[in-house]
C-alpha positions as CSV (number, residue, x, y, z in Angstrom):
1,M,24.1,48.3,6.5
2,P,23.7,44.5,6.7
3,Y,21.1,43.1,9.1
4,S,23.2,41.4,11.8
5,S,20.2,39.8,13.5
6,L,16.5,39.2,13.1
7,R,15.9,42.2,15.4
8,N,17.7,44.6,13.0
9,F,15.3,43.4,10.3
10,I,12.3,43.8,12.6
11,E,13.4,47.4,13.3
12,R,13.5,48.2,9.6
13,L,10.1,46.6,8.9
14,E,8.5,48.5,11.8
15,K,10.0,51.8,10.7
16,E,8.7,51.3,7.2
17,G,5.2,50.3,8.4
18,R,5.7,46.7,7.3
19,L,5.4,45.1,10.8
20,I,2.8,45.6,13.5
21,R,2.6,44.4,17.1
22,V,-0.4,42.7,18.5
23,S,-0.9,42.7,22.3
24,T,-4.4,41.1,22.1
25,P,-4.3,37.4,23.3
26,V,-3.9,35.1,20.3
27,S,-3.8,31.2,20.4
28,S,-1.0,29.3,18.8
29,E,-3.5,26.6,18.1
30,L,-5.3,27.3,14.8
31,E,-6.1,31.0,15.4
32,M,-2.6,32.2,14.5
33,T,-2.9,30.3,11.1
34,E,-6.3,31.9,10.4
35,I,-4.9,35.4,10.9
36,Q,-1.8,34.6,8.7
37,T,-4.0,33.3,5.8
38,R,-5.8,36.7,5.7
39,L,-2.6,38.7,6.0
40,L,-1.0,36.8,3.0
41,A,-4.2,37.2,0.9
42,E,-4.0,41.0,1.4
43,D,-0.2,41.5,1.1
44,G,-0.4,42.4,4.8
45,P,2.4,43.2,7.2
46,A,4.5,40.9,9.3
47,V,3.1,40.5,12.8
48,L,4.7,40.2,16.2
49,F,2.2,38.5,18.5
50,E,3.2,39.7,22.0
51,N,0.5,37.8,24.0
52,V,0.5,34.2,22.7
53,I,-1.7,31.6,24.5
54,G,-0.9,27.9,24.1
55,A,-3.3,25.0,23.7
56,D,-3.1,24.4,27.5
57,G,-4.2,28.0,28.2
58,R,-0.8,29.2,29.4
59,K,0.7,32.5,28.2
60,A,3.9,32.0,26.4
61,D,7.1,33.4,27.7
62,M,8.1,34.9,24.4
63,P,6.4,36.6,21.4
64,V,5.8,34.9,18.0
65,L,6.8,36.5,14.7
66,V,4.7,35.5,11.6
67,N,4.3,36.5,8.0
68,L,7.9,37.7,7.9
69,F,8.4,37.0,4.2
70,G,4.7,37.4,3.2
71,T,5.5,39.8,0.3
72,V,8.2,39.8,-2.4
73,E,9.3,43.2,-1.1
74,R,10.1,41.8,2.3
75,V,12.0,38.9,0.7
76,A,14.0,41.3,-1.3
77,W,14.7,43.5,1.7
78,G,15.9,40.4,3.6
79,M,18.4,39.8,0.8
80,E,19.6,43.5,1.1
81,R,17.9,44.3,-2.2
82,E,14.8,46.0,-3.7
83,P,12.4,43.7,-5.7
84,Q,13.6,45.0,-9.0
85,D,17.2,44.0,-8.1
86,L,16.6,40.4,-7.2
87,R,18.1,39.2,-10.5
88,E,21.5,40.5,-9.3
89,I,21.6,37.7,-6.7
90,G,21.5,35.1,-9.5
91,E,24.7,36.3,-11.1
92,P,27.1,35.0,-8.4
93,L,25.0,31.9,-8.2
94,A,25.4,31.3,-11.9
95,F,29.2,31.9,-11.6
96,L,29.5,29.4,-8.7
97,R,27.5,26.8,-10.5
98,Q,29.7,26.8,-13.6
99,P,30.9,23.3,-14.2
100,E,33.9,24.4,-16.3
101,P,36.7,26.9,-15.8
102,P,36.6,30.2,-17.7
103,G,37.1,30.0,-21.4
104,G,40.0,32.6,-21.7
105,W,42.1,35.0,-19.7
106,R,39.8,37.9,-20.2
107,E,36.9,35.9,-18.8
108,A,39.1,34.7,-15.9
109,V,40.2,38.3,-15.1
110,N,36.5,39.5,-15.1
111,M,35.7,36.7,-12.6
112,L,38.4,37.6,-10.1
113,P,36.5,40.3,-8.2
114,L,33.5,38.0,-7.6
115,L,35.8,35.1,-6.7
116,K,37.6,37.3,-4.2
117,K,34.3,38.5,-2.7
118,V,33.1,34.9,-2.3
119,M,36.3,33.9,-0.5
120,T,36.1,36.8,1.9
121,M,32.6,35.9,2.9
122,K,33.6,32.7,4.8
123,P,31.9,32.8,8.2
124,K,33.8,33.9,11.3
125,T,33.7,32.3,14.7
126,T,33.2,34.1,18.0
127,S,33.4,32.8,21.6
128,K,30.5,34.9,23.0
129,A,27.0,35.0,21.6
130,A,23.5,36.3,22.5
131,V,22.0,32.9,21.8
132,H,23.9,31.5,24.8
133,E,22.5,33.9,27.3
134,V,20.2,31.0,28.4
135,V,21.3,27.4,28.3
136,K,18.9,24.5,29.3
137,T,20.1,20.9,29.5
138,G,18.9,17.7,31.1
139,S,15.6,17.9,32.9
140,D,15.3,21.6,32.1
141,I,14.6,20.8,28.5
142,D,10.9,21.1,27.7
143,L,9.7,21.9,24.2
144,S,6.2,22.7,25.5
145,T,7.6,26.0,26.8
146,L,8.1,27.2,23.3
147,P,5.0,28.7,21.5
148,I,5.0,26.1,18.8
149,Q,2.2,26.4,16.3
150,T,-0.6,24.0,15.5
151,C,-1.6,25.0,12.0
152,W,-4.6,23.0,10.9
153,P,-7.5,20.9,12.5
154,G,-6.8,17.3,13.1
155,E,-3.0,17.5,13.1
156,P,-1.4,15.1,15.5
157,A,0.9,17.6,17.4
158,P,2.4,21.1,17.3
159,L,4.8,21.6,14.4
160,I,8.1,23.6,14.2
161,T,7.6,25.2,10.8
162,W,10.6,27.6,10.3
163,P,13.6,25.6,11.6
164,L,17.0,26.1,10.0
165,V,18.5,22.6,10.4
166,V,22.3,22.7,10.5
167,T,24.2,19.5,9.6
168,Q,27.6,18.3,8.5
169,G,28.5,15.0,6.8
170,P,31.1,12.6,8.2
171,N,34.1,14.1,6.4
172,P,33.6,17.9,6.3
173,D,37.4,18.6,6.0
174,D,37.9,16.3,3.0
175,K,34.6,16.3,1.0
176,R,32.9,19.5,-0.1
177,E,29.4,17.8,0.0
178,D,30.0,17.2,3.7
179,N,30.4,20.9,4.5
180,F,27.7,22.8,6.5
181,N,24.2,22.4,5.1
182,L,21.3,24.5,6.2
183,G,17.8,23.2,5.3
184,I,14.2,23.8,6.3
185,Y,12.5,20.6,7.4
186,R,9.3,20.6,9.4
187,M,9.6,19.0,12.9
188,Q,6.6,17.3,14.6
189,V,6.9,17.5,18.4
190,T,6.7,14.1,20.0
191,G,7.8,14.8,23.6
192,K,9.5,17.2,26.0
193,N,12.8,16.6,24.3
194,T,12.0,14.8,21.0
195,T,10.7,15.6,17.6
196,L,10.7,14.0,14.2
197,M,12.9,15.3,11.4
198,R,11.0,15.3,8.1
199,W,13.7,15.5,5.6
200,L,13.2,14.0,2.1
201,K,15.8,11.7,0.7
202,H,17.2,14.2,-1.9
203,R,17.7,17.1,0.6
204,G,21.1,18.0,2.0
205,G,20.3,17.0,5.6
206,A,19.0,13.6,4.7
207,Q,22.0,13.0,2.5
208,H,24.3,13.9,5.4
209,H,22.3,11.5,7.6
210,Q,22.6,8.7,5.1
211,R,26.4,9.2,4.6
212,W,26.9,9.5,8.3
213,G,25.2,6.2,8.9
214,K,27.5,4.4,6.5
215,E,30.6,5.5,8.4
216,K,29.5,6.1,12.0
217,R,27.6,4.2,14.7
218,E,26.6,7.2,16.8
219,P,23.6,9.4,15.8
220,L,24.1,12.5,13.6
221,P,24.7,15.8,15.4
222,V,22.2,18.5,14.5
223,A,21.5,22.0,15.5
224,V,18.1,23.7,14.8
225,V,18.1,27.5,14.5
226,I,14.7,29.2,15.1
227,G,15.0,32.9,14.2
228,C,18.2,34.6,12.9
229,D,19.3,37.3,10.5
230,P,17.2,37.3,7.3
231,G,20.2,36.7,5.0
232,T,20.9,33.3,6.6
233,I,17.3,32.3,6.6
234,L,17.0,33.1,2.9
235,A,20.3,31.4,2.1
236,A,18.8,28.2,3.5
237,V,15.9,28.3,1.0
238,T,18.1,29.2,-2.0
239,P,19.5,26.3,-4.1
240,V,23.1,27.1,-3.3
241,P,25.8,25.2,-5.3
242,D,28.0,22.7,-3.5
243,T,31.0,25.0,-4.0
244,V,29.9,27.2,-1.1
245,S,27.9,26.6,2.1
246,E,24.7,28.4,2.9
247,Y,26.6,30.3,5.6
248,Q,29.0,31.6,3.0
249,F,26.2,32.5,0.6
250,A,24.5,34.3,3.4
251,G,27.6,36.5,3.7
252,L,27.3,37.3,0.0
253,L,23.7,38.4,0.5
254,R,24.5,40.5,3.5
255,G,27.7,41.9,2.2
256,K,29.3,40.8,5.5
257,A,30.5,37.5,6.8
258,V,28.1,35.6,9.1
259,E,29.4,35.4,12.7
260,L,29.0,31.9,14.2
261,V,29.4,30.3,17.6
262,N,30.2,26.8,18.6
263,C,27.2,24.8,20.0
264,K,27.3,23.7,23.6
265,T,26.6,20.0,23.2
266,V,27.2,19.1,19.5
267,P,30.2,19.8,17.2
268,L,28.4,22.4,15.0
269,K,28.3,26.1,14.6
270,V,25.2,28.3,14.6
271,P,24.6,32.1,14.0
272,A,25.8,33.9,17.2
273,S,22.8,36.4,16.9
274,A,20.2,33.6,16.7
275,E,17.1,33.8,18.9
276,I,16.7,30.1,19.8
277,V,18.8,26.9,19.0
278,L,17.9,23.3,19.7
279,E,20.9,21.1,19.8
280,G,20.8,17.3,19.6
281,H,21.1,14.2,17.6
282,V,19.1,12.4,14.9
283,S,18.9,8.7,15.3
284,L,20.3,6.4,12.6
285,D,17.7,3.7,13.2
286,E,14.7,4.9,15.3
287,K,11.8,6.2,13.1
288,Q,8.2,7.1,14.0
289,D,5.1,8.0,12.1
290,E,5.0,11.6,11.0
291,G,1.8,13.5,10.1
292,P,-0.7,13.9,8.6
293,Y,-0.2,17.7,8.3
294,G,-1.7,20.3,6.0
295,D,0.3,20.9,2.8
296,H,0.5,23.4,-0.1
297,T,-1.8,21.1,-2.1
298,G,-4.6,22.1,0.2
299,Y,-4.8,18.5,1.5
300,Y,-3.1,16.6,4.3
301,N,0.1,14.6,3.7
302,S,0.1,10.9,4.1
303,V,1.7,9.4,7.2
304,E,5.3,8.4,6.7
305,K,8.1,7.3,9.0
306,F,11.0,9.8,9.7
307,P,13.9,9.7,12.1
308,V,13.8,10.9,15.8
309,F,15.6,14.0,16.9
310,T,16.5,14.1,20.6
311,V,17.3,17.5,22.1
312,S,20.4,17.7,24.3
313,A,20.3,21.5,24.9
314,I,18.1,24.5,24.2
315,T,20.0,27.8,24.0
316,M,18.4,31.2,23.6
317,R,18.5,34.9,24.2
318,K,17.1,36.2,27.5
319,D,14.1,37.6,25.6
320,P,13.8,35.3,22.5
321,I,11.5,35.8,19.6
322,Y,9.9,32.6,18.2
323,L,9.7,32.6,14.3
324,S,6.8,30.7,12.9
325,T,4.8,30.2,9.7
326,F,2.4,27.7,8.1
327,T,2.1,25.7,4.9
328,G,-1.2,25.5,3.0
329,R,-2.8,26.2,-0.3
330,P,-1.2,29.4,-1.8
331,P,-0.8,32.2,-1.0
332,D,1.5,31.1,1.9
333,E,5.1,32.1,2.6
334,P,6.7,29.3,0.6
335,S,4.7,30.5,-2.5
336,V,5.9,34.1,-2.0
337,L,9.5,32.9,-1.6
338,G,9.1,30.9,-4.8
339,A,7.9,34.0,-6.7
340,A,10.9,36.0,-5.4
341,L,13.3,33.2,-6.2
342,N,12.0,33.0,-9.8
343,E,13.8,36.3,-10.5
344,V,17.0,35.0,-8.8
345,F,17.0,32.0,-11.1
346,I,16.9,33.9,-14.4
347,P,20.7,34.3,-14.7
348,L,21.1,30.6,-14.1
349,L,18.7,29.8,-16.9
350,Q,20.6,32.1,-19.2
351,Q,23.9,30.2,-18.8
């Protein structure tokens, strides 16, 4: 049965003893990171912190989920597989990455079932969604109400660490490369309704931003999903070929098409079952200093300039769950994801 939401996955993990709930007060500033580093070192469970205290001493209005993909087993489960079956995921990826048509009619016939499956996994759109139970706009927008983590000492501001950043290029109907892109780019909070968008030049979101700026004057519409079904999250960290969007590949992982909903203030679609969505625009010309932040090297990144993201709406469930992580010297969640994806890549290397 495909996980239709993050909550479905949490139920599975809790039932299997792979997730625990913590009601003891825990600070989102540094303390949460310290606990996660020990959990990862010991192949520990995912944790739902139910009593999160911010840097200002206030109790957060929502729990924080951490260490979700802290083991290869949980990554595989999120992809609807067991660890020994991860290589199966690489087979459709290898097919979709083929630069040339099949060599003969037998090969073409053999590919038909997979091609049909790919086509049937295009996302569907609904008009009603749990993520629109609460909608905040204008003066009601305040990012400080979210339990955003401060990971390491000396960092300049809280950091959104598990955002699925949804973008489209200027010509999504005509150019495949302008189709929906989902990427994970850390976001430094700079105000009640602003962050920085740290996307590197070669990443899909940055390329959309660059192409948009060549054809448009207005800022790039962006939606930031914080917490959704595991298939969509993991599709965003998988190097999906340009022939399909991450939403479509998420459908392949789940065995069921992803259900999307139109955003309230930007012309984009997000998973209907998401926990929290930040809608807004990334400036084409305004940039600010980002960092320094702790990195996988064990050191702090250098300060660089990245574009400003201005929030036009926050939508969420009535009882949202905030998904968070940290980046540091391995083991961390990115290194665990890398180990799991190594198995996925093998069929691609065998092409």
